[in-house]
C-alpha atoms as a printed R data frame, in Angstrom:
    type eleno elety resid chain resno       x       y       z
1   ATOM     1    CA   UNK     A     1  22.984 -46.659 -24.453
2   ATOM     2    CA   UNK     A     2  20.238 -47.479 -26.967
3   ATOM     3    CA   UNK     A     3  17.043 -46.061 -28.026
4   ATOM     4    CA   UNK     A     4  13.766 -48.781 -28.229
5   ATOM     5    CA   UNK     A     5  11.497 -47.823 -31.160
6   ATOM     6    CA   UNK     A     6   8.752 -50.183 -32.234
7   ATOM     7    CA   UNK     A     7   9.647 -49.774 -35.371
8   ATOM     8    CA   UNK     A     8  12.517 -46.962 -37.361
9   ATOM     9    CA   UNK     A     9  11.826 -45.881 -40.626
10  ATOM    10    CA   UNK     A    10  14.897 -44.878 -42.379
11  ATOM    11    CA   UNK     A    11  14.305 -42.092 -45.271
12  ATOM    12    CA   UNK     A    12  11.519 -39.347 -45.046
13  ATOM    13    CA   UNK     A    13  10.564 -38.702 -48.554
14  ATOM    14    CA   UNK     A    14   6.762 -39.969 -49.659
15  ATOM    15    CA   UNK     A    15   7.559 -43.667 -48.796
16  ATOM    16    CA   UNK     A    16   9.222 -42.479 -45.597
17  ATOM    17    CA   UNK     A    17   6.817 -40.128 -44.202
18  ATOM    18    CA   UNK     A    18   3.804 -42.082 -45.000
19  ATOM    19    CA   UNK     A    19   5.109 -45.004 -43.057
20  ATOM    20    CA   UNK     A    20   5.835 -43.347 -40.279
21  ATOM    21    CA   UNK     A    21   2.426 -41.327 -40.072
22  ATOM    22    CA   UNK     A    22   0.701 -44.586 -40.025
23  ATOM    23    CA   UNK     A    23   3.144 -46.427 -37.445
24  ATOM    24    CA   UNK     A    24   2.392 -43.258 -35.158
25  ATOM    25    CA   UNK     A    25  -1.522 -42.687 -35.501
26  ATOM    26    CA   UNK     A    26  -1.588 -46.825 -34.544
27  ATOM    27    CA   UNK     A    27   0.215 -45.525 -30.921
28  ATOM    28    CA   UNK     A    28   3.382 -47.269 -31.937
29  ATOM    29    CA   UNK     A    29   6.862 -45.460 -31.182
30  ATOM    30    CA   UNK     A    30   8.141 -44.784 -34.613
31  ATOM    31    CA   UNK     A    31  11.702 -42.948 -35.501
32  ATOM    32    CA   UNK     A    32  11.846 -41.133 -38.595
33  ATOM    33    CA   UNK     A    33  15.657 -41.166 -39.815
34  ATOM    34    CA   UNK     A    34  17.463 -38.899 -42.852
35  ATOM    35    CA   UNK     A    35  20.802 -38.318 -43.447
36  ATOM    36    CA   UNK     A    36  19.370 -34.793 -44.371
37  ATOM    37    CA   UNK     A    37  16.963 -31.814 -42.381
38  ATOM    38    CA   UNK     A    38  13.873 -30.725 -44.310
39  ATOM    39    CA   UNK     A    39  13.503 -29.382 -46.441
40  ATOM    40    CA   UNK     A    40  15.838 -30.494 -48.960
41  ATOM    41    CA   UNK     A    41  16.585 -30.467 -52.736
42  ATOM    42    CA   UNK     A    42  15.075 -33.619 -54.332
43  ATOM    43    CA   UNK     A    43  15.726 -34.441 -58.166
44  ATOM    44    CA   UNK     A    44  12.023 -35.344 -58.989
45  ATOM    45    CA   UNK     A    45   9.781 -33.853 -62.138
46  ATOM    46    CA   UNK     A    46   7.592 -33.431 -59.457
47  ATOM    47    CA   UNK     A    47   4.464 -35.427 -61.039
48  ATOM    48    CA   UNK     A    48   1.716 -35.287 -58.863
49  ATOM    49    CA   UNK     A    49  -1.564 -37.548 -60.278
50  ATOM    50    CA   UNK     A    50  -4.768 -38.019 -59.344
51  ATOM    51    CA   UNK     A    51  -3.171 -41.492 -57.863
52  ATOM    52    CA   UNK     A    52  -0.559 -39.783 -56.064
53  ATOM    53    CA   UNK     A    53  -4.309 -37.336 -54.701
54  ATOM    54    CA   UNK     A    54  -5.957 -40.073 -53.764
55  ATOM    55    CA   UNK     A    55  -3.391 -41.863 -51.590
56  ATOM    56    CA   UNK     A    56  -2.241 -38.868 -50.185
57  ATOM    57    CA   UNK     A    57  -5.629 -38.020 -48.992
58  ATOM    58    CA   UNK     A    58  -5.963 -41.863 -47.245
59  ATOM    59    CA   UNK     A    59  -2.672 -41.882 -45.805
60  ATOM    60    CA   UNK     A    60  -2.354 -37.908 -44.819
61  ATOM    61    CA   UNK     A    61  -6.251 -37.403 -44.240
62  ATOM    62    CA   UNK     A    62  -6.777 -34.129 -46.155
63  ATOM    63    CA   UNK     A    63  -5.439 -33.093 -49.884
64  ATOM    64    CA   UNK     A    64  -1.683 -31.478 -50.278
65  ATOM    65    CA   UNK     A    65  -1.976 -27.510 -49.398
66  ATOM    66    CA   UNK     A    66  -3.226 -25.259 -52.744
67  ATOM    67    CA   UNK     A    67  -0.124 -23.863 -52.649
68  ATOM    68    CA   UNK     A    68   2.119 -26.943 -52.991
69  ATOM    69    CA   UNK     A    69   0.327 -27.989 -55.855
70  ATOM    70    CA   UNK     A    70  -0.379 -26.918 -59.745
71  ATOM    71    CA   UNK     A    71  -3.101 -28.212 -61.988
72  ATOM    72    CA   UNK     A    72  -2.366 -28.904 -65.652
73  ATOM    73    CA   UNK     A    73  -4.944 -30.317 -68.384
74  ATOM    74    CA   UNK     A    74  -3.035 -29.862 -71.541
75  ATOM    75    CA   UNK     A    75  -0.112 -31.605 -72.938
76  ATOM    76    CA   UNK     A    76   1.852 -31.917 -75.934
77  ATOM    77    CA   UNK     A    77   2.963 -35.278 -76.623
78  ATOM    78    CA   UNK     A    78   5.824 -36.741 -78.906
79  ATOM    79    CA   UNK     A    79   6.967 -40.346 -79.449
80  ATOM    80    CA   UNK     A    80  10.231 -40.997 -81.446
81  ATOM    81    CA   UNK     A    81  10.903 -37.671 -83.134
82  ATOM    82    CA   UNK     A    82   6.971 -37.638 -84.499
83  ATOM    83    CA   UNK     A    83   4.874 -34.776 -83.357
84  ATOM    84    CA   UNK     A    84   1.466 -36.203 -82.078
85  ATOM    85    CA   UNK     A    85   0.253 -32.900 -81.335
86  ATOM    86    CA   UNK     A    86  -1.436 -30.661 -78.516
87  ATOM    87    CA   UNK     A    87  -3.633 -32.890 -76.610
88  ATOM    88    CA   UNK     A    88  -6.275 -30.480 -74.298
89  ATOM    89    CA   UNK     A    89  -8.458 -31.359 -71.555
90  ATOM    90    CA   UNK     A    90  -6.859 -34.347 -70.504
91  ATOM    91    CA   UNK     A    91  -7.152 -35.546 -67.022
92  ATOM    92    CA   UNK     A    92  -6.170 -33.232 -63.861
93  ATOM    93    CA   UNK     A    93  -2.572 -33.120 -64.024
94  ATOM    94    CA   UNK     A    94  -0.487 -31.641 -60.931
95  ATOM    95    CA   UNK     A    95   2.873 -30.679 -60.124
96  ATOM    96    CA   UNK     A    96   5.068 -30.357 -57.110
97  ATOM    97    CA   UNK     A    97   8.128 -28.965 -56.201
98  ATOM    98    CA   UNK     A    98   9.331 -31.851 -53.878
99  ATOM    99    CA   UNK     A    99  11.473 -29.406 -52.201
100 ATOM   100    CA   UNK     A   100   8.242 -28.128 -50.551
101 ATOM   101    CA   UNK     A   101   5.988 -31.406 -50.871
102 ATOM   102    CA   UNK     A   102   8.762 -33.576 -48.750
103 ATOM   103    CA   UNK     A   103   8.847 -31.021 -45.876
104 ATOM   104    CA   UNK     A   104   4.884 -30.733 -45.511
105 ATOM   105    CA   UNK     A   105   4.704 -34.293 -45.187
106 ATOM   106    CA   UNK     A   106   7.552 -34.972 -42.929
107 ATOM   107    CA   UNK     A   107   5.548 -32.355 -40.548
108 ATOM   108    CA   UNK     A   108   3.009 -34.166 -40.543
109 ATOM   109    CA   UNK     A   109   4.480 -36.879 -39.249
110 ATOM   110    CA   UNK     A   110   6.107 -35.757 -36.680
111 ATOM   111    CA   UNK     A   111   2.938 -33.831 -35.656
112 ATOM   112    CA   UNK     A   112   1.285 -37.256 -35.449
113 ATOM   113    CA   UNK     A   113   4.164 -38.386 -33.241
114 ATOM   114    CA   UNK     A   114   6.759 -39.748 -35.000
115 ATOM   115    CA   UNK     A   115  10.567 -39.128 -33.323
116 ATOM   116    CA   UNK     A   116  12.750 -36.492 -35.560
117 ATOM   117    CA   UNK     A   117  15.780 -37.904 -36.129
118 ATOM   118    CA   UNK     A   118  15.788 -36.077 -39.599
119 ATOM   119    CA   UNK     A   119  19.240 -34.562 -40.565
120 ATOM   120    CA   UNK     A   120  21.484 -37.605 -38.916
121 ATOM   121    CA   UNK     A   121  23.539 -39.482 -41.403
122 ATOM   122    CA   UNK     A   122  23.886 -43.375 -40.655
123 ATOM   123    CA   UNK     A   123  26.901 -44.698 -39.435
124 ATOM   124    CA   UNK     A   124  25.859 -48.812 -39.755
125 ATOM   125    CA   UNK     A   125  22.879 -50.394 -39.996
126 ATOM   126    CA   UNK     A   126  22.248 -54.294 -38.386
127 ATOM   127    CA   UNK     A   127  19.275 -55.912 -40.464
128 ATOM   128    CA   UNK     A   128  19.669 -58.688 -37.661
129 ATOM   129    CA   UNK     A   129  18.329 -57.008 -34.682
130 ATOM   130    CA   UNK     A   130  17.522 -54.779 -36.728
131 ATOM   131    CA   UNK     A   131  19.206 -51.683 -35.520
132 ATOM   132    CA   UNK     A   132  20.791 -48.236 -36.662
133 ATOM   133    CA   UNK     A   133  23.858 -46.209 -35.461
134 ATOM   134    CA   UNK     A   134  23.832 -42.367 -36.438
135 ATOM   135    CA   UNK     A   135  27.410 -41.448 -36.972
136 ATOM   136    CA   UNK     A   136  26.608 -39.068 -33.757
137 ATOM   137    CA   UNK     A   137  27.061 -41.772 -31.889
138 ATOM   138    CA   UNK     A   138  23.724 -42.742 -30.988
139 ATOM   139    CA   UNK     A   139  22.194 -46.250 -31.280
140 ATOM   140    CA   UNK     A   140  18.595 -46.838 -32.116
141 ATOM   141    CA   UNK     A   141  16.521 -50.628 -31.736
142 ATOM   142    CA   UNK     A   142  13.730 -51.941 -33.190
143 ATOM   143    CA   UNK     A   143  11.223 -54.719 -33.725
144 ATOM   144    CA   UNK     A   144  11.228 -53.865 -37.440
145 ATOM   145    CA   UNK     A   145  13.085 -51.481 -39.789
146 ATOM   146    CA   UNK     A   146  11.959 -49.817 -42.676
147 ATOM   147    CA   UNK     A   147  13.916 -48.840 -45.572
148 ATOM   148    CA   UNK     A   148  12.152 -46.009 -47.406
149 ATOM   149    CA   UNK     A   149  15.801 -44.563 -48.445
150 ATOM   150    CA   UNK     A   150  15.628 -44.548 -52.174
151 ATOM   151    CA   UNK     A   151  17.064 -46.021 -55.450
152 ATOM   152    CA   UNK     A   152  20.360 -45.799 -53.872
153 ATOM   153    CA   UNK     A   153  19.152 -47.664 -50.693
154 ATOM   154    CA   UNK     A   154  21.514 -48.324 -47.479
155 ATOM   155    CA   UNK     A   155  19.282 -50.427 -46.429
156 ATOM   156    CA   UNK     A   156  18.936 -52.454 -49.715
157 ATOM   157    CA   UNK     A   157  22.534 -52.806 -49.852
158 ATOM   158    CA   UNK     A   158  22.658 -54.042 -46.435
159 ATOM   159    CA   UNK     A   159  20.511 -57.012 -47.263
160 ATOM   160    CA   UNK     A   160  21.539 -57.800 -50.961
161 ATOM   161    CA   UNK     A   161  24.941 -56.442 -51.201
162 ATOM   162    CA   UNK     A   162  23.652 -53.748 -53.825
163 ATOM   163    CA   UNK     A   163  20.585 -51.608 -54.098
164 ATOM   164    CA   UNK     A   164  19.739 -51.886 -57.436
165 ATOM   165    CA   UNK     A   165  20.649 -54.555 -60.416
166 ATOM   166    CA   UNK     A   166  23.035 -51.817 -62.480
167 ATOM   167    CA   UNK     A   167  21.832 -53.732 -65.715
168 ATOM   168    CA   UNK     A   168  18.350 -52.946 -65.108
169 ATOM   169    CA   UNK     A   169  18.044 -49.638 -63.216
170 ATOM   170    CA   UNK     A   170  16.849 -46.895 -65.095
171 ATOM   171    CA   UNK     A   171  19.186 -43.186 -64.464
172 ATOM   172    CA   UNK     A   172  17.923 -39.726 -65.666
173 ATOM   173    CA   UNK     A   173  19.114 -36.115 -65.447
174 ATOM   174    CA   UNK     A   174  17.249 -33.043 -64.639
175 ATOM   175    CA   UNK     A   175  17.220 -29.152 -64.321
176 ATOM   176    CA   UNK     A   176  15.587 -26.309 -63.186
177 ATOM   177    CA   UNK     A   177  15.364 -24.001 -66.074
178 ATOM   178    CA   UNK     A   178  13.894 -20.397 -65.642
179 ATOM   179    CA   UNK     A   179  10.436 -19.932 -67.453
180 ATOM   180    CA   UNK     A   180  10.223 -19.228 -70.964
181 ATOM   181    CA   UNK     A   181   6.704 -16.940 -70.970
182 ATOM   182    CA   UNK     A   182   4.290 -17.522 -69.124
183 ATOM   183    CA   UNK     A   183   4.641 -21.158 -67.180
184 ATOM   184    CA   UNK     A   184   1.134 -21.211 -65.812
185 ATOM   185    CA   UNK     A   185  -0.667 -21.219 -69.169
186 ATOM   186    CA   UNK     A   186   2.241 -23.646 -70.779
187 ATOM   187    CA   UNK     A   187   0.998 -27.187 -71.145
188 ATOM   188    CA   UNK     A   188   2.710 -30.546 -70.095
189 ATOM   189    CA   UNK     A   189   4.710 -31.918 -72.779
190 ATOM   190    CA   UNK     A   190   6.369 -35.412 -72.745
191 ATOM   191    CA   UNK     A   191   8.547 -36.739 -75.528
192 ATOM   192    CA   UNK     A   192   9.065 -40.676 -75.483
193 ATOM   193    CA   UNK     A   193  12.441 -41.877 -77.193
194 ATOM   194    CA   UNK     A   194  14.087 -38.768 -76.069
195 ATOM   195    CA   UNK     A   195  16.447 -41.637 -74.283
196 ATOM   196    CA   UNK     A   196  16.799 -44.601 -75.275
197 ATOM   197    CA   UNK     A   197  14.005 -46.823 -73.869
198 ATOM   198    CA   UNK     A   198  12.765 -43.694 -71.643
199 ATOM   199    CA   UNK     A   199  11.219 -40.409 -72.776
200 ATOM   200    CA   UNK     A   200  11.636 -36.538 -71.899
201 ATOM   201    CA   UNK     A   201   9.885 -34.699 -70.201
202 ATOM   202    CA   UNK     A   202   9.139 -30.901 -69.656
203 ATOM   203    CA   UNK     A   203   7.067 -29.558 -66.228
204 ATOM   204    CA   UNK     A   204   6.773 -25.776 -66.541
205 ATOM   205    CA   UNK     A   205   5.570 -24.563 -62.869
206 ATOM   206    CA   UNK     A   206   5.098 -21.270 -61.447
207 ATOM   207    CA   UNK     A   207   9.084 -20.426 -60.959
208 ATOM   208    CA   UNK     A   208  10.637 -22.669 -63.105
209 ATOM   209    CA   UNK     A   209  10.924 -25.462 -65.356
210 ATOM   210    CA   UNK     A   210  11.601 -28.997 -64.650
211 ATOM   211    CA   UNK     A   211  13.282 -30.479 -67.684
212 ATOM   212    CA   UNK     A   212  14.545 -34.030 -67.723
213 ATOM   213    CA   UNK     A   213  15.460 -37.058 -69.534
214 ATOM   214    CA   UNK     A   214  15.652 -40.704 -68.705
215 ATOM   215    CA   UNK     A   215  15.988 -43.962 -69.817
216 ATOM   216    CA   UNK     A   216  17.314 -47.655 -69.022
217 ATOM   217    CA   UNK     A   217  20.994 -47.056 -68.173
218 ATOM   218    CA   UNK     A   218  22.702 -49.662 -70.334
219 ATOM   219    CA   UNK     A   219  21.067 -48.442 -73.171
220 ATOM   220    CA   UNK     A   220  21.821 -44.708 -73.044
221 ATOM   221    CA   UNK     A   221  26.151 -45.019 -73.049
222 ATOM   222    CA   UNK     A   222  25.547 -41.186 -73.372
223 ATOM   223    CA   UNK     A   223  22.857 -39.708 -71.677
224 ATOM   224    CA   UNK     A   224  24.069 -36.117 -71.440
225 ATOM   225    CA   UNK     A   225  23.882 -35.949 -75.091
226 ATOM   226    CA   UNK     A   226  20.417 -37.217 -75.008
227 ATOM   227    CA   UNK     A   227  19.764 -34.474 -72.650
228 ATOM   228    CA   UNK     A   228  21.631 -31.648 -74.304
229 ATOM   229    CA   UNK     A   229  19.754 -32.644 -77.606
230 ATOM   230    CA   UNK     A   230  16.336 -32.218 -75.688
231 ATOM   231    CA   UNK     A   231  17.437 -28.934 -74.127
232 ATOM   232    CA   UNK     A   232  17.651 -27.207 -77.372
233 ATOM   233    CA   UNK     A   233  14.514 -29.123 -79.194
234 ATOM   234    CA   UNK     A   234  12.853 -26.918 -76.137
235 ATOM   235    CA   UNK     A   235  14.683 -23.862 -77.289
236 ATOM   236    CA   UNK     A   236  17.091 -23.894 -73.908
237 ATOM   237    CA   UNK     A   237  21.262 -23.875 -73.432
238 ATOM   238    CA   UNK     A   238  22.297 -27.124 -74.040
239 ATOM   239    CA   UNK     A   239  25.065 -26.757 -71.969
240 ATOM   240    CA   UNK     A   240  23.131 -26.262 -68.812
241 ATOM   241    CA   UNK     A   241  24.484 -28.081 -65.845
242 ATOM   242    CA   UNK     A   242  22.353 -30.934 -64.940
243 ATOM   243    CA   UNK     A   243  21.659 -33.323 -61.879
244 ATOM   244    CA   UNK     A   244  21.612 -36.856 -62.477
245 ATOM   245    CA   UNK     A   245  20.148 -39.513 -60.320
246 ATOM   246    CA   UNK     A   246  19.099 -43.693 -60.588
247 ATOM   247    CA   UNK     A   247  15.917 -44.526 -61.912
248 ATOM   248    CA   UNK     A   248  14.303 -48.013 -60.966
249 ATOM   249    CA   UNK     A   249  11.933 -48.088 -63.881
250 ATOM   250    CA   UNK     A   250   9.781 -51.332 -63.040
251 ATOM   251    CA   UNK     A   251  12.657 -53.380 -61.542
252 ATOM   252    CA   UNK     A   252  10.898 -53.827 -58.401
253 ATOM   253    CA   UNK     A   253  12.058 -56.627 -55.888
254 ATOM   254    CA   UNK     A   254   9.643 -59.119 -55.503
255 ATOM   255    CA   UNK     A   255  10.539 -59.876 -51.600
256 ATOM   256    CA   UNK     A   256  11.330 -56.475 -50.312
257 ATOM   257    CA   UNK     A   257  13.355 -56.932 -47.465
258 ATOM   258    CA   UNK     A   258  14.018 -60.018 -45.438
259 ATOM   259    CA   UNK     A   259  13.952 -60.950 -41.583
260 ATOM   260    CA   UNK     A   260  12.580 -58.225 -39.681
261 ATOM   261    CA   UNK     A   261  13.752 -55.705 -42.872
262 ATOM   262    CA   UNK     A   262  10.649 -54.128 -45.163
263 ATOM   263    CA   UNK     A   263  11.668 -51.774 -47.947
264 ATOM   264    CA   UNK     A   264   9.269 -49.469 -49.611
265 ATOM   265    CA   UNK     A   265   9.604 -46.677 -52.465
266 ATOM   266    CA   UNK     A   266  12.092 -46.221 -54.634
267 ATOM   267    CA   UNK     A   267  14.233 -48.996 -52.349
268 ATOM   268    CA   UNK     A   268  11.474 -51.416 -53.194
269 ATOM   269    CA   UNK     A   269  11.826 -50.444 -57.123
270 ATOM   270    CA   UNK     A   270   7.992 -49.405 -57.176
271 ATOM   271    CA   UNK     A   271   8.501 -46.963 -60.106
272 ATOM   272    CA   UNK     A   272   6.203 -46.758 -63.210
273 ATOM   273    CA   UNK     A   273   8.445 -48.116 -66.294
274 ATOM   274    CA   UNK     A   274   6.642 -46.313 -68.789
275 ATOM   275    CA   UNK     A   275   5.354 -43.196 -66.585
276 ATOM   276    CA   UNK     A   276   8.241 -43.243 -64.350
277 ATOM   277    CA   UNK     A   277   5.470 -42.410 -61.680
278 ATOM   278    CA   UNK     A   278   7.277 -43.144 -58.255
279 ATOM   279    CA   UNK     A   279   5.400 -40.914 -56.159
280 ATOM   280    CA   UNK     A   280   1.816 -42.919 -55.243
281 ATOM   281    CA   UNK     A   281   3.847 -46.160 -55.245
282 ATOM   282    CA   UNK     A   282   6.192 -44.556 -53.211
283 ATOM   283    CA   UNK     A   283   3.153 -43.392 -50.347
284 ATOM   284    CA   UNK     A   284   1.098 -46.497 -50.778
285 ATOM   285    CA   UNK     A   285   4.088 -48.802 -50.355
286 ATOM   286    CA   UNK     A   286   5.214 -46.664 -47.359
287 ATOM   287    CA   UNK     A   287   1.648 -47.062 -45.765
288 ATOM   288    CA   UNK     A   288   1.345 -50.507 -46.470
289 ATOM   289    CA   UNK     A   289   4.570 -51.993 -45.133
290 ATOM   290    CA   UNK     A   290   3.619 -50.045 -41.873
291 ATOM   291    CA   UNK     A   291   0.093 -51.175 -41.709
292 ATOM   292    CA   UNK     A   292   2.261 -54.599 -41.830
293 ATOM   293    CA   UNK     A   293   4.402 -53.960 -39.650
294 ATOM   294    CA   UNK     A   294   1.542 -52.800 -37.264
295 ATOM   295    CA   UNK     A   295  -0.158 -55.699 -37.316
296 ATOM   296    CA   UNK     A   296   2.860 -57.881 -37.170
297 ATOM   297    CA   UNK     A   297   3.459 -56.343 -33.628
298 ATOM   298    CA   UNK     A   298   0.374 -56.740 -32.563
299 ATOM   299    CA   UNK     A   299   0.224 -60.422 -33.351
300 ATOM   300    CA   UNK     A   300   3.370 -60.741 -31.542
301 ATOM   301    CA   UNK     A   301   4.983 -61.847 -34.230
302 ATOM   302    CA   UNK     A   302   7.624 -59.363 -36.309
303 ATOM   303    CA   UNK     A   303   8.787 -61.827 -38.430
304 ATOM   304    CA   UNK     A   304   4.994 -61.905 -40.188
305 ATOM   305    CA   UNK     A   305   5.544 -58.683 -41.366
306 ATOM   306    CA   UNK     A   306   7.336 -59.474 -44.395
307 ATOM   307    CA   UNK     A   307   4.826 -62.245 -45.183
308 ATOM   308    CA   UNK     A   308   1.845 -59.791 -45.039
309 ATOM   309    CA   UNK     A   309   3.354 -56.541 -46.762
310 ATOM   310    CA   UNK     A   310   4.234 -59.287 -49.924
311 ATOM   311    CA   UNK     A   311   0.567 -60.055 -50.187
312 ATOM   312    CA   UNK     A   312  -0.592 -56.679 -49.829
313 ATOM   313    CA   UNK     A   313   1.749 -55.197 -52.423
314 ATOM   314    CA   UNK     A   314  -0.013 -58.011 -55.116
315 ATOM   315    CA   UNK     A   315  -1.330 -55.413 -56.961
316 ATOM   316    CA   UNK     A   316   1.084 -52.998 -57.559
317 ATOM   317    CA   UNK     A   317   3.688 -55.698 -58.783
318 ATOM   318    CA   UNK     A   318   0.981 -56.802 -60.952
319 ATOM   319    CA   UNK     A   319   0.570 -53.090 -62.505
320 ATOM   320    CA   UNK     A   320   4.146 -53.101 -62.425
321 ATOM   321    CA   UNK     A   321   4.665 -55.945 -64.549
322 ATOM   322    CA   UNK     A   322   1.990 -55.456 -67.169
323 ATOM   323    CA   UNK     A   323   3.616 -52.039 -67.490
324 ATOM   324    CA   UNK     A   324   7.091 -53.646 -68.439
325 ATOM   325    CA   UNK     A   325   5.259 -56.089 -71.206
326 ATOM   326    CA   UNK     A   326   3.832 -52.715 -72.404
327 ATOM   327    CA   UNK     A   327   7.223 -50.798 -72.352
328 ATOM   328    CA   UNK     A   328   8.288 -53.232 -74.364
329 ATOM   329    CA   UNK     A   329   5.940 -52.003 -77.228
330 ATOM   330    CA   UNK     A   330   6.547 -48.884 -76.818
331 ATOM   331    CA   UNK     A   331  10.350 -48.706 -76.875
332 ATOM   332    CA   UNK     A   332  11.550 -51.024 -78.777
333 ATOM   333    CA   UNK     A   333  12.655 -50.755 -82.364
334 ATOM   334    CA   UNK     A   334  10.635 -53.201 -84.344
335 ATOM   335    CA   UNK     A   335   7.400 -52.277 -82.267
336 ATOM   336    CA   UNK     A   336   7.366 -48.715 -81.337
337 ATOM   337    CA   UNK     A   337   5.819 -47.921 -84.874
338 ATOM   338    CA   UNK     A   338   3.255 -49.908 -84.322
339 ATOM   339    CA   UNK     A   339   2.407 -48.091 -81.042
340 ATOM   340    CA   UNK     A   340   2.703 -44.660 -82.561
341 ATOM   341    CA   UNK     A   341   0.359 -45.534 -85.275
342 ATOM   342    CA   UNK     A   342  -2.357 -47.151 -82.630
343 ATOM   343    CA   UNK     A   343  -1.453 -43.996 -80.961
344 ATOM   344    CA   UNK     A   344  -2.455 -41.932 -83.579
345 ATOM   345    CA   UNK     A   345  -5.349 -43.519 -84.778
346 ATOM   346    CA   UNK     A   346  -7.365 -44.612 -81.489
347 ATOM   347    CA   UNK     A   347  -9.024 -41.318 -79.644
348 ATOM   348    CA   UNK     A   348 -10.030 -44.185 -77.072
349 ATOM   349    CA   UNK     A   349  -6.450 -45.333 -76.773
350 ATOM   350    CA   UNK     A   350  -5.349 -41.830 -76.453
351 ATOM   351    CA   UNK     A   351  -7.811 -40.896 -73.798
352 ATOM   352    CA   UNK     A   352  -6.806 -44.188 -71.891
353 ATOM   353    CA   UNK     A   353  -3.182 -43.587 -71.964
354 ATOM   354    CA   UNK     A   354  -3.645 -39.810 -70.541
355 ATOM   355    CA   UNK     A   355  -6.301 -41.380 -67.899
356 ATOM   356    CA   UNK     A   356  -3.573 -44.127 -67.048
357 ATOM   357    CA   UNK     A   357  -1.444 -41.293 -66.759
358 ATOM   358    CA   UNK     A   358  -3.165 -38.814 -63.962
359 ATOM   359    CA   UNK     A   359  -4.198 -42.098 -62.395
360 ATOM   360    CA   UNK     A   360  -7.616 -42.760 -63.036
361 ATOM   361    CA   UNK     A   361  -7.312 -46.658 -64.313
362 ATOM   362    CA   UNK     A   362  -4.579 -49.144 -63.931
363 ATOM   363    CA   UNK     A   363  -2.680 -50.985 -66.240
364 ATOM   364    CA   UNK     A   364  -4.637 -53.946 -66.851
365 ATOM   365    CA   UNK     A   365  -7.471 -51.869 -68.591
366 ATOM   366    CA   UNK     A   366  -4.831 -49.690 -70.779
367 ATOM   367    CA   UNK     A   367  -3.537 -53.273 -71.401
368 ATOM   368    CA   UNK     A   368  -6.943 -54.564 -72.904
369 ATOM   369    CA   UNK     A   369  -7.431 -51.681 -74.980
370 ATOM   370    CA   UNK     A   370  -3.712 -51.920 -76.510
371 ATOM   371    CA   UNK     A   371  -4.299 -55.384 -77.390
372 ATOM   372    CA   UNK     A   372  -7.337 -54.690 -79.380
373 ATOM   373    CA   UNK     A   373  -5.996 -52.096 -81.322
374 ATOM   374    CA   UNK     A   374  -2.681 -53.627 -82.473
375 ATOM   375    CA   UNK     A   375  -1.584 -55.579 -85.945
376 ATOM   376    CA   UNK     A   376  -1.594 -59.327 -85.063
377 ATOM   377    CA   UNK     A   377   2.772 -59.421 -85.264
378 ATOM   378    CA   UNK     A   378   2.741 -56.682 -82.528
379 ATOM   379    CA   UNK     A   379   0.279 -58.426 -80.344
380 ATOM   380    CA   UNK     A   380   1.932 -61.944 -80.130
381 ATOM   381    CA   UNK     A   381   5.184 -59.815 -79.115
382 ATOM   382    CA   UNK     A   382   3.178 -58.276 -76.288
383 ATOM   383    CA   UNK     A   383   1.958 -60.893 -74.997
384 ATOM   384    CA   UNK     A   384   5.577 -62.613 -75.191
385 ATOM   385    CA   UNK     A   385   6.628 -59.812 -73.388
386 ATOM   386    CA   UNK     A   386   3.870 -60.385 -70.740
387 ATOM   387    CA   UNK     A   387   4.505 -64.220 -69.893
388 ATOM   388    CA   UNK     A   388   8.332 -62.791 -69.880
389 ATOM   389    CA   UNK     A   389   7.615 -60.094 -67.440
390 ATOM   390    CA   UNK     A   390   5.571 -62.695 -65.326
391 ATOM   391    CA   UNK     A   391   8.135 -65.309 -65.211
């Protein structure tokens, strides 16, 4: 026996919940499938930017409950071992615990009419039909499948033979450490260079401190040592047990799917390669994938969903290409000194960076401001990096 839906969404994180609620509100039958029941633990710093807040309001209809968000306006910033000081009154940065945020979004999607198939591991994926077979033996078919199942996406692996390109993927380690002092008053901390081609983060929250390091996997042969060093720098036990996860870091799929299958969020590589932000692009891409699916079904042309979705994703892909070009400047050894000097010497550049971090501006504005403040050799290198990213 097969259960028929209009759309199946595999993965119930921010991308999947956004996709499911969008399809359900359009009046279509949607199954929300995940191997875990919610709430569940999720490795994530929990940064919830102004961009995330805007997208959340548009998709879910209201701001998240205050109980699952905290707000910070101070940050201690460092780059490659140089302390750039405590910077106050930055645009608001919000923090959340993914356990509570994801549970809330899933509940909203189910209230909108999505069929709850969380806690259901997958036995097989048929990307041609498309269809899923659950380990329980239940079979699901649909006009379209949206894979929102993270960096280790089963859907991406079924489509392309691998979930990601190991030579370009990022990797992060993270702990939830006990708070040291008054976490409610403590600033955020970001350390570029705590890992090679990556950074460290310390996000103090009400009941714990989320501490992590992440960087390009191929450039970090010993990420555990980088994590230990960072914990020691912050006054924590360097031997504290940590959890790891792959991070797409902007290595997005130019074609996010195939046939009647679309990929969203981390499964499509939609993570900012500088700030590491993934929640905003996950929610937005889930919404865009769902809108494309709804339009394709209304036109009785399921195969048109992917072209529609690719067109909708162009602004996000453009921003990620520009971010990858700037990343060369921040992290490559010959050029990063120029960035540190420009950042230290320019109040405008600092202000724009934190507006970017908060999600108030996008990369085109940040790119122009950075180019204006660089030495000629760095400007040429960055322009070359942009051309390579666009190629």
